[in-house]
C-alpha positions as CSV (number, residue, x, y, z in Angstrom):
1,X,0.0,0.0,0.0
2,X,1.3,3.5,-0.9
3,X,-0.1,7.0,-0.5
4,X,0.8,9.1,-3.5
5,X,1.1,12.9,-4.0
6,X,0.6,14.3,-7.5
7,X,2.0,17.7,-8.3
8,X,2.8,19.8,-11.3
9,X,6.6,20.2,-11.8
10,X,6.3,23.4,-14.0
11,X,3.8,26.3,-13.9
12,X,0.7,24.2,-13.8
13,X,-1.4,23.0,-16.7
14,X,0.8,19.9,-17.2
15,X,-2.1,17.5,-17.6
16,X,-2.6,16.5,-14.0
17,X,-6.3,15.8,-14.6
18,X,-5.7,12.8,-16.8
19,X,-3.0,11.4,-14.6
20,X,-4.9,11.9,-11.4
21,X,-8.0,10.3,-13.0
22,X,-5.9,7.4,-14.1
23,X,-4.5,6.9,-10.6
24,X,-7.8,7.5,-8.9
25,X,-9.1,4.3,-10.4
26,X,-6.7,2.5,-8.0
27,X,-7.0,4.9,-5.1
28,X,-9.6,4.7,-2.3
29,X,-9.5,8.3,-1.3
30,X,-8.6,11.5,-3.4
31,X,-7.6,14.7,-1.5
32,X,-7.2,18.3,-2.7
33,X,-4.8,20.0,-0.3
34,X,-4.3,23.6,-1.5
35,X,-5.6,26.2,-4.0
36,X,-9.2,26.9,-4.8
37,X,-11.5,27.2,-7.8
38,X,-8.7,29.0,-9.7
39,X,-7.3,25.6,-10.7
40,X,-9.1,23.3,-13.1
41,X,-8.7,19.7,-14.2
42,X,-10.2,18.4,-17.4
43,X,-11.1,14.7,-17.4
44,X,-12.2,12.7,-20.5
45,X,-14.0,9.5,-19.5
46,X,-15.7,7.4,-22.1
47,X,-15.6,10.5,-24.3
48,X,-17.5,12.5,-21.7
49,X,-15.7,15.7,-20.6
50,X,-15.7,16.8,-17.0
51,X,-14.2,20.2,-16.1
52,X,-13.6,20.3,-12.4
53,X,-12.6,23.4,-10.5
54,X,-12.9,22.5,-6.7
55,X,-14.1,19.0,-6.6
56,X,-11.3,16.4,-6.5
57,X,-10.9,14.2,-9.6
58,X,-12.1,11.1,-7.7
59,X,-15.6,12.4,-7.5
60,X,-16.4,11.1,-11.0
61,X,-15.7,7.5,-10.0
62,X,-18.0,5.2,-8.0
63,X,-16.7,3.9,-4.7
64,X,-14.1,6.7,-4.1
65,X,-14.1,9.2,-1.3
66,X,-13.2,12.8,-2.3
67,X,-11.9,15.3,0.2
68,X,-11.2,19.1,0.3
69,X,-8.5,19.6,3.0
70,X,-7.9,22.5,5.3
71,X,-5.3,23.9,2.9
72,X,-8.0,24.6,0.3
73,X,-9.9,27.9,0.2
74,X,-13.5,27.4,-0.8
75,X,-16.0,29.6,-2.5
76,X,-19.1,28.0,-1.1
77,X,-21.4,29.3,-3.9
78,X,-19.0,28.1,-6.6
79,X,-18.8,24.7,-4.9
80,X,-22.5,24.3,-4.7
81,X,-22.9,25.3,-8.3
82,X,-20.2,22.8,-9.3
83,X,-22.0,20.0,-7.4
84,X,-25.2,20.9,-9.2
85,X,-23.4,21.0,-12.5
86,X,-21.8,17.6,-12.1
87,X,-25.0,16.0,-10.8
88,X,-26.6,16.9,-14.2
89,X,-23.9,14.6,-15.8
90,X,-25.0,11.7,-13.6
91,X,-22.5,12.0,-10.8
92,X,-24.0,11.8,-7.3
93,X,-22.3,13.9,-4.6
94,X,-23.2,12.9,-1.0
95,X,-21.6,13.1,2.5
96,X,-20.6,9.5,2.0
97,X,-18.3,10.2,-1.0
98,X,-17.4,13.8,-0.5
99,X,-16.0,15.6,2.6
100,X,-14.9,19.1,3.4
101,X,-12.4,20.0,6.2
102,X,-14.3,22.0,8.8
103,X,-11.1,24.1,9.1
104,X,-11.0,25.2,5.5
105,X,-11.4,29.0,4.9
106,X,-14.2,30.5,2.8
107,X,-13.8,32.8,-0.1
108,X,-16.4,35.6,0.3
109,X,-17.6,38.2,-2.2
110,X,-15.3,40.9,-1.0
111,X,-12.3,38.7,-1.6
112,X,-13.1,38.4,-5.3
113,X,-13.8,42.1,-5.5
114,X,-10.4,42.9,-3.9
115,X,-8.7,40.6,-6.4
116,X,-10.4,42.5,-9.3
117,X,-9.5,46.0,-7.8
118,X,-5.8,45.1,-7.4
119,X,-5.3,43.5,-10.8
120,X,-7.2,46.4,-12.5
121,X,-5.0,49.0,-10.8
122,X,-1.6,47.1,-11.2
123,X,-0.9,48.2,-14.7
124,X,2.4,46.5,-15.9
125,X,2.7,45.0,-12.5
126,X,-0.2,42.6,-12.9
127,X,0.4,39.2,-11.4
128,X,-2.1,37.5,-13.8
129,X,-4.4,36.1,-11.1
130,X,-7.7,34.4,-12.1
131,X,-9.5,37.1,-10.1
132,X,-11.4,34.6,-8.1
133,X,-10.5,35.9,-4.6
134,X,-7.9,33.2,-3.8
135,X,-5.1,35.5,-2.7
136,X,-7.2,37.8,-0.5
137,X,-8.7,34.8,1.2
138,X,-5.3,33.3,2.0
139,X,-4.3,36.8,3.3
140,X,-7.2,36.7,5.7
141,X,-6.3,33.2,6.8
142,X,-2.8,34.2,7.6
143,X,-4.1,37.4,9.2
144,X,-6.3,35.1,11.5
145,X,-9.5,36.8,10.4
146,X,-11.0,34.4,7.8
147,X,-14.4,32.8,8.0
148,X,-14.0,29.0,8.2
149,X,-16.4,26.2,7.4
150,X,-17.0,25.5,11.1
151,X,-18.1,29.2,11.7
152,X,-21.3,28.5,9.7
153,X,-22.5,26.3,12.5
154,X,-23.2,29.1,15.0
155,X,-24.9,32.4,14.1
156,X,-23.5,34.0,17.2
157,X,-19.9,33.0,16.3
158,X,-20.5,34.0,12.6
159,X,-21.5,37.4,13.8
160,X,-18.2,37.9,15.7
161,X,-16.1,36.5,12.9
162,X,-17.8,38.8,10.3
163,X,-17.3,41.8,12.4
164,X,-13.6,41.1,12.6
165,X,-13.1,40.4,8.9
166,X,-15.3,43.3,7.8
167,X,-13.6,45.8,10.1
168,X,-10.4,45.1,8.0
169,X,-11.9,45.0,4.6
170,X,-14.3,47.9,4.9
171,X,-11.5,50.2,6.1
172,X,-9.6,49.4,2.9
173,X,-12.7,49.8,0.8
174,X,-13.5,53.2,2.3
175,X,-9.9,54.3,1.5
176,X,-10.5,53.2,-2.1
177,X,-13.9,54.9,-2.2
178,X,-15.6,51.6,-2.7
179,X,-19.0,50.5,-1.3
180,X,-18.6,48.8,2.1
181,X,-20.2,45.5,2.9
182,X,-22.9,45.2,5.5
183,X,-22.5,42.4,8.0
184,X,-26.2,41.5,8.1
185,X,-26.5,41.1,4.4
186,X,-23.5,38.9,4.2
187,X,-24.6,36.9,7.2
188,X,-28.0,36.3,5.6
189,X,-26.3,35.0,2.4
190,X,-24.0,32.7,4.4
191,X,-26.7,31.2,6.6
192,X,-28.8,30.5,3.5
193,X,-26.1,28.2,2.0
194,X,-24.8,26.9,5.3
195,X,-26.8,23.7,5.4
196,X,-25.6,22.8,1.9
197,X,-22.0,23.2,3.0
198,X,-22.1,21.8,6.5
199,X,-23.6,18.5,5.5
200,X,-20.2,17.7,4.0
201,X,-18.1,19.2,6.9
202,X,-15.9,16.7,8.8
203,X,-12.7,16.7,11.0
204,X,-10.8,15.5,7.9
205,X,-7.5,14.9,9.7
206,X,-9.2,12.3,11.8
207,X,-10.9,10.6,8.9
208,X,-7.6,10.5,7.0
209,X,-5.8,9.0,10.0
210,X,-8.4,6.2,10.1
211,X,-8.1,5.7,6.4
212,X,-4.4,5.3,6.7
213,X,-4.8,2.8,9.6
214,X,-7.2,0.9,7.4
215,X,-4.5,0.8,4.7
216,X,-6.6,2.7,2.2
217,X,-4.8,4.0,-0.8
218,X,-4.8,7.8,-0.6
219,X,-4.1,10.0,-3.6
220,X,-3.2,13.7,-2.9
221,X,-4.1,15.9,-5.8
222,X,-2.1,19.2,-6.2
223,X,-3.3,22.3,-8.0
224,X,-1.1,24.6,-10.2
225,X,2.6,23.8,-10.2
226,X,5.7,24.0,-8.1
227,X,7.0,27.1,-10.0
228,X,3.9,28.9,-8.7
229,X,4.7,28.1,-5.1
230,X,4.5,31.2,-2.9
231,X,8.0,30.4,-1.5
232,X,9.8,28.6,-4.2
233,X,8.2,29.8,-7.4
234,X,8.8,32.8,-9.6
235,X,7.8,35.3,-6.9
236,X,5.8,37.6,-7.0
237,X,4.3,36.0,-10.1
238,X,3.0,33.0,-8.1
239,X,-0.2,31.7,-6.5
240,X,-1.0,32.4,-2.8
241,X,-0.4,28.9,-1.4
242,X,2.4,26.4,-1.2
243,X,2.1,24.0,-4.1
244,X,5.0,21.8,-3.1
245,X,4.3,18.1,-2.2
246,X,5.0,18.8,1.4
247,X,1.8,20.8,1.5
248,X,-0.1,17.6,1.1
249,X,0.6,16.9,4.8
250,X,0.0,20.4,6.1
251,X,-3.1,21.0,3.9
252,X,-4.8,17.8,4.9
253,X,-3.7,16.9,8.4
254,X,-2.2,13.6,7.6
255,X,1.4,13.3,8.8
256,X,4.3,13.4,6.2
257,X,5.3,10.0,7.4
258,X,2.2,8.6,5.6
259,X,3.4,9.9,2.2
260,X,5.2,7.2,0.3
261,X,5.6,8.4,-3.3
262,X,5.7,11.8,-5.1
263,X,4.8,12.0,-8.8
264,X,5.6,15.1,-10.8
265,X,3.5,15.8,-13.8
266,X,5.7,17.2,-16.5
267,X,4.8,18.5,-20.0
268,X,7.1,17.5,-22.8
269,X,7.4,21.3,-23.5
270,X,6.7,24.2,-21.3
271,X,3.6,26.5,-20.9
272,X,2.6,29.3,-18.6
273,X,-0.6,31.3,-18.1
274,X,-0.5,35.0,-17.0
275,X,2.4,37.3,-16.3
276,X,5.9,36.4,-15.1
277,X,9.3,35.3,-16.4
278,X,9.4,32.4,-18.9
279,X,13.0,31.9,-20.1
280,X,12.2,29.4,-22.9
281,X,9.1,31.1,-24.2
282,X,8.6,31.0,-28.0
283,X,7.0,34.1,-29.5
284,X,7.1,32.7,-33.0
285,X,5.4,30.1,-35.3
286,X,6.7,27.2,-33.3
287,X,5.2,28.6,-30.1
288,X,1.9,29.1,-31.9
289,X,2.0,25.6,-33.3
290,X,2.6,24.1,-29.8
291,X,-0.3,26.1,-28.5
292,X,-2.6,25.0,-31.3
293,X,-1.7,21.3,-31.3
294,X,-1.7,21.1,-27.5
295,X,-5.0,23.0,-27.2
296,X,-3.3,25.3,-24.7
297,X,-6.2,27.2,-23.1
298,X,-7.0,27.3,-19.4
299,X,-9.7,25.0,-18.0
300,X,-11.1,27.6,-15.7
301,X,-10.3,30.9,-17.4
302,X,-10.0,29.9,-21.1
303,X,-6.9,32.1,-21.2
304,X,-4.4,31.3,-23.9
305,X,-1.2,29.7,-22.5
306,X,2.3,30.9,-23.4
307,X,4.4,28.1,-24.9
308,X,8.1,27.3,-25.1
309,X,10.7,24.6,-25.1
310,X,11.2,22.2,-22.3
311,X,13.2,23.9,-19.5
312,X,15.3,21.2,-18.0
313,X,17.0,23.5,-15.5
314,X,13.7,24.4,-14.0
315,X,12.3,20.9,-13.9
316,X,15.5,19.6,-12.3
317,X,15.2,22.3,-9.7
318,X,11.5,21.5,-8.9
319,X,12.3,17.8,-8.6
320,X,15.0,18.5,-6.0
321,X,12.8,21.0,-4.1
322,X,9.7,18.8,-4.2
323,X,11.4,15.5,-3.4
324,X,9.8,14.1,-6.6
325,X,10.4,10.3,-7.1
326,X,9.4,10.2,-10.8
327,X,7.7,12.2,-13.5
328,X,4.7,11.5,-15.7
329,X,5.6,13.0,-19.1
330,X,2.6,14.4,-20.9
331,X,1.7,15.7,-24.3
332,X,4.6,14.0,-26.1
333,X,2.4,13.7,-29.2
334,X,2.3,17.5,-29.5
335,X,6.0,17.4,-30.6
336,X,5.4,14.9,-33.4
337,X,5.6,17.3,-36.3
338,X,8.7,19.3,-35.3
339,X,11.9,19.1,-37.3
340,X,14.0,19.7,-34.2
341,X,13.3,20.0,-30.5
342,X,15.3,22.0,-28.0
343,X,15.8,21.6,-24.3
344,X,17.2,24.3,-22.0
345,X,20.2,22.9,-20.2
346,X,21.7,26.1,-18.8
347,X,21.2,29.8,-18.4
348,X,23.3,32.8,-19.1
349,X,23.0,36.0,-17.0
350,X,25.3,39.0,-17.5
351,X,27.9,36.8,-19.3
352,X,27.9,34.1,-16.5
353,X,26.6,30.6,-16.8
354,X,24.0,29.4,-14.3
355,X,22.6,25.9,-13.6
356,X,19.7,27.1,-11.5
357,X,16.9,29.7,-11.6
358,X,18.0,32.8,-9.6
359,X,15.6,34.0,-7.0
360,X,15.5,37.7,-7.9
361,X,12.6,38.5,-10.3
362,X,14.8,40.9,-12.3
363,X,17.3,38.2,-12.9
364,X,14.6,35.7,-13.9
365,X,13.4,38.1,-16.6
366,X,16.9,38.7,-17.9
367,X,18.4,35.2,-18.0
368,X,18.9,33.7,-21.5
369,X,18.4,30.0,-22.1
370,X,21.2,27.8,-23.5
371,X,19.8,24.9,-25.5
372,X,20.7,21.4,-26.6
373,X,19.0,20.4,-29.9
374,X,17.5,17.0,-30.6
375,X,16.2,15.8,-34.0
376,X,12.4,15.5,-34.3
377,X,10.9,12.1,-34.9
378,X,8.4,13.4,-37.6
379,X,5.9,10.6,-37.0
380,X,2.8,10.1,-34.9
381,X,3.1,9.0,-31.3
382,X,-0.6,9.6,-30.6
383,X,-2.3,6.8,-28.9
384,X,0.8,4.6,-28.4
385,X,0.6,2.5,-25.2
386,X,3.9,0.7,-25.3
387,X,7.3,2.4,-25.1
388,X,8.7,-0.1,-27.6
389,X,6.4,1.3,-30.2
390,X,7.7,4.9,-29.9
391,X,10.0,6.2,-32.6
392,X,13.7,5.8,-31.7
393,X,14.2,9.6,-31.7
394,X,11.3,10.0,-29.4
395,X,12.8,7.5,-27.0
396,X,16.2,9.2,-27.2
397,X,14.5,12.5,-26.3
398,X,12.8,10.9,-23.2
399,X,16.0,9.2,-22.1
400,X,18.0,12.5,-22.4
401,X,15.4,14.2,-20.3
402,X,15.6,11.5,-17.6
403,X,19.4,11.9,-17.5
404,X,19.3,15.7,-17.3
405,X,16.6,16.1,-14.7
406,X,17.9,13.3,-12.5
407,X,14.5,11.5,-12.3
408,X,13.0,8.6,-14.0
409,X,9.9,8.8,-16.3
410,X,7.3,6.5,-14.8
411,X,4.6,7.1,-17.5
412,X,4.1,8.8,-20.8
413,X,0.9,10.3,-22.0
414,X,0.3,10.2,-25.8
415,X,-3.2,11.7,-26.0
416,X,-5.9,13.2,-23.8
417,X,-7.6,9.8,-23.5
418,X,-7.0,8.1,-20.2
419,X,-6.1,4.7,-21.9
420,X,-3.4,6.3,-24.1
421,X,-0.7,6.1,-21.5
422,X,2.6,4.2,-21.5
423,X,2.9,2.8,-18.0
424,X,6.5,2.1,-16.9
425,X,6.1,2.2,-13.1
426,X,2.8,2.2,-11.2
427,X,3.1,4.5,-8.1
428,X,0.6,2.5,-6.1
429,X,2.3,-0.9,-6.7
430,X,6.0,-0.6,-6.5
């Protein structure tokens, strides 16, 4: 029995949805441990498309328990809408197959409004947030003033908690000459949806401890990617939570000693959504081609993703920081038509060579990639399910990546379909 953490090793959008769905068929429990409805997973099951934002990927499978941990920030209205939406597709969501940590913080209307205000006024300094209130909610959590799921149980307690958080936000809103929020109006809205949320609320840490004792297979599903981690990413162009695998323990309440295997989902090239440094970005026909063939648009926002060559320096760095055991290489088939393929193996900054990403944002914008070039295989890999059937040049590319990033490739995805996967090593059965 193994408990597995799945994270993105780049800037997110690596294809985690397909891999998590594939692994969830073996798992008993699937846990989201950070982020909010700013991160989306697209699942394709029996040609039926599911676009999930908050609900863990295990929710679409019978017999699985799905959990939102304390590290997730939850927009209660968005969650209830998503539950209604997925029920229309024949998926039943009940307290038996879905649980929410009673300690999770709630995203409220003024969080989203503050997100909008900041981005609209940032000019060239825009972070590129999804404007869903994630960051402001995490700020309130750290500031010890957030409304948590458990606060919905008591009207008296909710009163006190709302007074506290609104005293902070309304002071800022007055300074910005924005309309202030009235406590009674917000309390009324929250009490109205409270029963729909509270029926799923549990002491998740206790449930997970019991699941571990019962030797259940637990899959921890990360959102975004390690390069968007608030501590280890391309700060300040990052998300507002820790996206590292270590957060799986903190954001769920299950001890790190119960985590057995860490899988890094890694795209065969590189993409990024929103602002921020991107050393290998291709602002040319090749970049456009990658975006078109890879259908590079955000699940949640539909924003066009920036595309570039595989950055081996960055992936090697995130593997070390994250303690990643192996990677799942995705979208290999997107490279099929290219004459040559490049991999960044080093940076140059002010005439000096670097084998890591510098921490300063200014340096991250100014570094220049140094590439190693590989010949393209110029034949289709789409749908291949055995590594022996891959073109020799494709296999050479994969083996070169393994050597450079110092991690093995445990699986290779050759199309969006779940079955089109080359399995080399099963994380749950090693």
